[in-house]
N, C-alpha and C positions, 0 to 999 in steps of 0.2 A: 437530428431534431433540434438539440439545443445544448450550448455550453451551460451546465448547471452550476449554481453557487455551491462552493465547497464549504462544508461545516468546518469551523476552526475551534481549537482548544480554547476555552474549557467547555464547549457545548456538550451537555450530558448525553446527547444522542450518539456521540462517538463511543460511549462506554457500553452501549447495548450489545447483547449477543444477537447475531443475525439468525434468521430462520432459513432452512433449506428451501430451494426452489423446486417446485413439483410440476409446474405448468409452463410449457414452452409455447406460449401463445403470442399474439401480436403485441400485447402489453409488454411482455418480456423483450421482444425485439426492439420496441421503442426505448426501453431502459438501456439496452445494449448500445443503441445509437447515441443516447445521451452520455454514457460512459466514454464512448469513442470521441465524441465532440469535446467533452470536458478534458480528457487527457491530451488529445492532440491540439487543443486550444490553449493549453497551459505550457508555455515555453520551458523546456528542460524536464518536463514531467515524464517519468518512465512507468508510472502505474497509478491506478486509482481503484478504490473499492466502492461498491454500491453504498455502504453506510456513510461514506464521505459526502455523498450527494443526497443524504436523507432517506435512503432506501435500505431498511434493515433486512436485506436478503444476502445469501451467501454467493456473491459473484464479485470477481475482480477482473480487471483488464490490465495487462502489462505489455510493455514493449522495451526489452532491454537493449535493443538496437539504437534507442534514442540516447543512450549513455554517451557522454562526451568522449570517453575512451573506448576503443574497440574491445568488445567482449564476446566470448562464446555465448550464443543465444539462439533461441528458436523464433525470434521476431515477435510479431503481435500475437498474444495469447489471451483469449477469453476463457476464464476458468469458472465454472459453475459448480457449487458444492465441492470445492477442492479438499483433498485429504493428502497430507504429507506423511511419508513413512521413511524409515531407514536413514535418518540424518547421520552424516559422517563428517568428522573433522570439526574444527571450530576456528573462527577468525573474527577479529574485531574490525569493524569497518564503520565509516562515517555514513550516517543516514540523514536524509531530510524528508519532509512530508508537506504536502499541500495543506494539511490540517494543522500544522505547526510551522507556519511560514517564517517566523522570526528566528528559529533555531535549527541547528543540526546536532547530532549526538553520536558518540561512539557506542556501538551495540555489538554484542557477541552473538553470532549466529552460526548455524551449520554451514560448512563449505559445499556440501553435496547433499541432495535430497532426491527421493523418488516421489512422484506425484501422480494422483488419480483425480480426475475431474470430468465434468461433462462439458461439451461444447454448446453452442447456441441452439442446436437442434436436439440435444439430449444424448448425443453419441459420446461414448467413453473415450477419454484421452488418458494415456499412460505414458509417462516420460521421466527422464532424469534431468536435473538441472544442477549446474555447478557455479561456484563463485558468485559474481554479481547477480546473475539471474536467479540463483537459489535464494540469495539475500532478498532480492526484490519480491519474489513469490512469498517468502516467509513474512516480510513486512506487510504486504497487502493482506495476507490471510489473517494476520494479527487483527486488522481492522474488523474482520468478521466476528472476532471474539471480544470486541470492545477493548482492545489493547493498542496503545500508542507506543511509538519507539521510546517515548519518555519513561514508560513503565519498565523498559528493559535496560536502561543505562545503569551501570554499577554505582555511579555517584553523580548526583545532580550538580555537585560543585565542580567536579573535574572533567566530566564527560559530556557536558552541554556547552555548545558554542553559539554565540550570537552571529547571525548572518551579517555580512558586510552590507553597507548602504541602506540600512533601515534606521528609522528614527530611534534614537537611544531611549527616549522616554517610553515608547511602546514596548520595547524589548525589556526594559527594566521592570515595567508593570507586569509583564507575563512572567519574568523570572521570579518576581516576588511571590507569585501564585504557586510556582513550582516548589519552592523551598519551604 
């Protein structure tokens, strides 16, 4: 259907908690297509959540195979009303986000998770994810709860990094809002 505009920090709609999806109708299928178009139309993007395109519903789309480095993954996953259980281990890793385009940050997340969600037709999905894919799922699910990776860094002074090749003034302006 369309590559949708991605909301960016500090848009307050990114802080809303999303509602569960209960209807698997044509409208939902259109939103799924918009998520697909938006993610695959954004170079280097490995995931997008419905709230990032202004839809406060519990749905994310990920594709860990789009990572620059080869990683263990399940490929393209559409997750509706996802629930994570049994997080194991911890690792700090660098994360970026379409909604925070000027920065990346070091975030501590579980290394392994179990996941339950529904697919595009309401069928149950149960799986385990590890390492980058687990991080990606957790990052996108955070969007459903109004949480950005900025909310998870230990220190805004030492764990946030300006992306290369961006205007210094734009980045400085955003950084001043964070601190």
